[in-house]
N, C-alpha and C positions, 0 to 999 in steps of 0.2 A: 740522306744527310738535308737537314733543312738549314739555311744561311741566314744569321743575325746580324753578323760585323762583315764590312767590305774591306779589306787591304790590301795590297799591291799583288802579293806572291803568298798569303793566307789566309783563310777565313775561319770565322769563329762559327759554332752553331752547335744544333743538337743532333745526334746519331739518331735515325729512327728505326730502323732496321739494318739488320747485315754486319758485316766487318767492315774496316777499313786497314789497309796495310800498308805500311812502305812499299814501295816500288809497284802498287795500284795502279792501274788508268784509268783516271775519270774522265766525266764527260758533264759538263755545266749545262742545262738546261732551263729554258729553250732557247740561251744564246749559242749551245754548239760548241763549244770551246773545250779542248780536251787540255789534259795534264797529268803529269806522272806524279804521284808523291812522293815526297823525299824526307819528311819528317811528320811526325803525329804525338800532337803534347794534350792532356787534358782526362777528362771522362767523357762518358758517351754523352752526360746532361750537357757537358761544357767543353766539346771538341775543338781543337785549333789544328788544321791540317796546312804544311808547308809546302807550296807547289815547285816543280821546274823552271819555271815559268809564269809570267805575268799573264794574268785572266781577268777578264770584265764581268763582276758578277751585281746582283740587286737581292735586295732583301727578299723576292718574291722568286729568286731560281734553286733548282733543287741538285745535289750533285750526287751520281750515283755511277755504279761501276761499269765501264764501257758495254759489258754484253748484260746488264739489267737496266736497262735507261729506260725513263717514263717516255708516254706517248706525248707526242706534240700536235696539238688537235686546239682550233676554235670554236667547235660544235662537238657536243656531249651529250649523251643522255643518262640522268640520273634516275633509278629506282627508287621511290619514295617511299619512306618505312612507315609512315602514319598517317593519317587524315591530315593535310593541312590546316593550321591556323585561321587561313585566309582561301577564299577561292581563288585558284591559279587560273591564268588566262593566258592567251596568247598575246604575244607583244607584252607581258608583263616585265618592267623592268626591275631586278634584283640584284644584291651583292652576294655572291659564292663564296662562300667561307671555307677554305680548305686549309688543311694544317700549316702550309706554309703560308698564308694570308689571303687578302682580299681581291676579289677580280668581278668588275661588274659583268652582267649579262642581263639577256633578255630571253624569255623563254618561245621558243618556235613553237611548239607543239606540244599537248598533253596527248596521251592513251590511257584510257580508262582501263582498268585489269577487269573490272565488272560494270557492265551501263548501269549509270545512276550512281556509282559510287566514286568519290573524288579521289582516289589512292588509285597512280599510276606510273606511268613512266613517260616521263617529261624532259623534252629535249630541248638544249639551251645551247646559245650563242654568245662567244665572247669576240669584243674587238680586236682582239690580239691573242698571237699563239700561249695556250696556257702547257706546264707541262704535270700531266696529270698519272697517275696510278691506277690503274682498275682495282676496285674493291676486291674483288676473287683473286687478285695477285698478291695486294697489300692493302688492310682492310686500313691501317693508320690515315696513309695518304689518299688512299680512294675513299672516305668520308667527305660528304659534304653536308653544309649546314647551308641553307638560303635564308637569307636576310631580308628584311621589308623595311627600311627606314630605323634598319638597327635592330630591331627585334626579328626574331627567328619565327618564322612561319613554317618551315617543312626542314626536314631533315632524310638525306638517302645516300645512295650508293652510286657510285660513278661506275659505268660502264660503257661501254664503244659500240655495244651489238648495232649492226648495217652500217656504222661511221669508220674513216680510214684513220690512221695514224698519219698525218699529214709530214714526218719530220723528213721522211726522205724525198717529198715532193719539193721542199723548201732549202735542201741543204743540197748545195753544187760540190761534186767530188773534183770537177777537175781542174789543175793548175796552168801556170805558164803558158794562157789562151789569151789571143788578142783578137778583138772584130777587126775585120777587114771592110773597110768602105768600098761602097759601087763605083763605080764611074759613069752609069745608069742611075739619075734622079729619079725621086719619085713624081717629079714635074713632068721629066722626060716622058715616062711611061703614061703618065695622065694626057698629055697631048697626042703622045703616040694612038692610044685605045680610043680617046675622046671620053673619057670616066676614071674616076679613082679606084683603086680596089680598096677590097674590105671583105669582111667576114660578116657572113650572113648564119646567125649563129641560132640554128632550129632545136628547141629543147622541150620535151613531153613526154608521156608514159608511150610505152610500148603499145602502138596500135590507134595512139593519137593520128597521126598521118604524116609524119615526118617526110617518110624517105618518098612517099609517092609524091607531097607537096616539094619537097627538094628537086627530086628529077623534072617534074614540069615547070619550075621554075628556072631550073637550066636550060632545059629547052625555051621557055619563051624569052629569054634574055640572049641567049644564041640567035634566034632568030630577030631580035633586035640590033645585030652585030654587037653585041657584048661578049667581053672573052669572062665565061664564068664556068666553075667546073664545081660537083657537088664532090665532097668528102661525104661516105657513108658508114656507117657503125661495123656493118657486118663486112663491109668490103675493108676497110682496113684492117677486120681481124683475121683476115685471109693470108693479110700481107704484114705489114709494119707491125703492128700490135699479135699476132698469131701465136706470139709467147705467152701473154696475159689471160687469164680466167677471170673471173667475176667477182671474186672477192672484194671489198670495200677497198682493199690497197691496190688491186690491181683495176680498179672501176676509175680509179685516180690516176693512175698511171697511164692509163688509157686517153683519159683528156688530157693529160697535162702534155702528151705525145699530139697528139690532134689539134690540140690547140695551139702549139709552136708550130707545126706543119701549117696549118690554115693562116697563120701569123705571115710565114715566109712566102706563100701565095698569093697573099694579100701586098704584100711589099712589090711583088713580081707584077703587080698590076693586075693581079685576077678579084674577079666580084667570086668568092668564096664559100658555097654554100655548106656546110656544116651539120651533118643531119647525126643527133648522137641523144641518146634518151640525159647522158650528164645530169645525174641525178642531184650531187650534191652544188651548191649555191659558191661554196669555196672554191672548188674545181674550176666553175664556170667565171668565176670572178678571175683566176689566174689567165685563164685562156683572152680575157678582156686585157688584163695587164701586159698578156704578150704582143695584144693586135693592136693596141693604143688606141686612136680615135677613132680607125677605122672599125671598130666591132660593134656589132648590133645584134642583139638578143632577140631570136622572136620566139612567144612562148605557144606552141602548138596546143590549144586547148581541149582537152576532153575529160568528162569524168571518167573515174577508173571503171565503172559499171559498163559505160559505153564503149571503154576499150575494151573490157573482157568480153564483153558481147561480140565483137568485130573479132578478134583474136585471130589476125588476120595466119598465124605461123604456128596458132596452136599450143602457144607459150603459155597462157592463163591456166588452162588446161592442165596441162603439167606440172605446173608452178603449185596450184592447188592439190593435184595428186601428191606431192610432196617429191616429185622427180627433178625439180631443179631448186636448189638452192638460193638463196641473196638473189630472188627476182623483185626486181624493183614493183613496190604498189602493193606485192603481197607480203613478203618476207624481208623487203630491204626499202630502206627510205627513200620516197622521192620528196626534194625541195621547190618547189614553186618558184619562180621570179617575184621579184619583189617591187620589180620595177622596169618590166621589157621594156624595149624602144617597140615593139609592138607585138599583139596579142591576136592570133588569128584561131576563131574557134569553129572547129571543124566538129564540133559537135550538132551545130545548128545552121554551119555554112557548107554548100556544095565547092566542090574540088573547084570549078572552074573560077565562081567567087573570091577563094582564098587566093589563088594563084594571082590574081590580076592586084587583091591590096596588095600583095606582096613584091609584084614586080613594080606598082607603080611608087611603094615605099623604097624600093633598091635602086628606082628612077631616079628618085627626089634626092636619095643621100650619099648618090656618086658621082652626080652632074659636076663639071669642075668649078662651078658659081654655087654651089649650095652651099647654105649657111649655116 
């Protein structure tokens, strides 16, 4: 249902699909408020719903049954139907017009279906979470028009191929909880360990060298009497995240958990080195939020062809053979950092040089008097 009027305990709008009846439990997205319908008036083109409680809504919200909620995301893929009237390019700022209204978006990448042809799949990012339906599930709400200065330049179908529904990652379920303050402060820990806690977050493609650099950096910092510990992707999946697979949603939940654990280690005074592909910018942004000012993103940079040539675990070969679905860089996306604190070029630099650069950076940003 599309909202057009906001009131205290009732909303009016147009029913886009399905049925709404008294007693139904609904959710307002992306606000994630729930209510029970106790009254329905009007026709499908001008329907008024009465709720059992106050809800906060806006013109860009969608109302749905709790069992058929739209996805929530700030990044989505558009399968473009026809040749755009203008050339689309990365960082192109446009407006996306959905049935519920307009949203500012930036084109993140464009993958051509056939080389040399402009029609393809474009990835867009919005500055806020959007409530979207997939075209395959609801063609009316899953269609988008792309506008440039109010003029349509392309039209397409909303897809989330390779990307995660972020609803579960941003919706807290626990209630009646209270934070406990520590008697040992961050300053106490800094004075004891002679350095500040931090999260050194290594991100990059499989085979770029993240794990190798992480353990070498840990050893180097340990030899300098620093309190350092590595959280490695494979190790974490043997324990804490053993119940997660490699779907977009599981990948995001994997990083959400690790981001929170890394933040806890950091607050305990550790220099926490996290080595994870962490392919989505949104997930790394949440990890940054969890750790605060102590978060440092390190982009371990190597071209896909180089990583595939290295293929230390034989994963690329298996992915190319179709044995591993949702493999980053092959059948699943990787979003490189836009403004990492440090870039390590493992394609052209040796391990010793890379570790030296990283250790010098860590020493600089974790010393108590650094600015």
